C-alpha positions, 0 to 999 in steps of 0.5 A: 888168505888173500882174495887176489889168488886164483883158486882152482878145485882139484878137478880144475887143477888137474885139467890145467895140468893135463892129469886126472883128479886122482893124480892131483889127490895123490900129489896132495897125499905125498906132500908135493902140493898143499890145499885148503877148503874154500868157497860156499861148498867148502871144496878142496882148492889149490892156488893156480900159481902152483902150475908153471909152464914146464919143458913139456907143458904145464907142470907143478912148480918144481921148488914147491915140494921142498919148500912145503916140506920145510914148512911142514917140518916147522909145524905148519899145516896146509892152511898155515903153509898156504898163508905163508906162501901167499902173504906179501913178505917185506924181505922178498918184496913179493909173496914167497910163492911168487919169489919161488916162481921167479927162481928165488928158491934159496932166499925163500927157503932161508926164510922158511928155515928161519921158522924152524 
């Protein structure tokens, strides 16, 4: 996966969101987030870009869960879903994750549905 991504451990991700690490682990179990093991200590990590400024402070990107569901329906595990979200897409002119962050949910999901 791309080296230019800012990765956060579960505790760091939780701190940025203002929740507990247990709550982040629950979001992972529910499929609202995706993670991978990285680094020297092989820790569970998530892209910092999953966090956006919400109406009431930091929040998980609202369109992420539905997009992850589509990718999982296409047979993607977390590692493959993260790779797809973080790789530059010629059709989008950016990564699918950045396109989601900029409000291009429909376009990103059309691409994801084409994987089914």
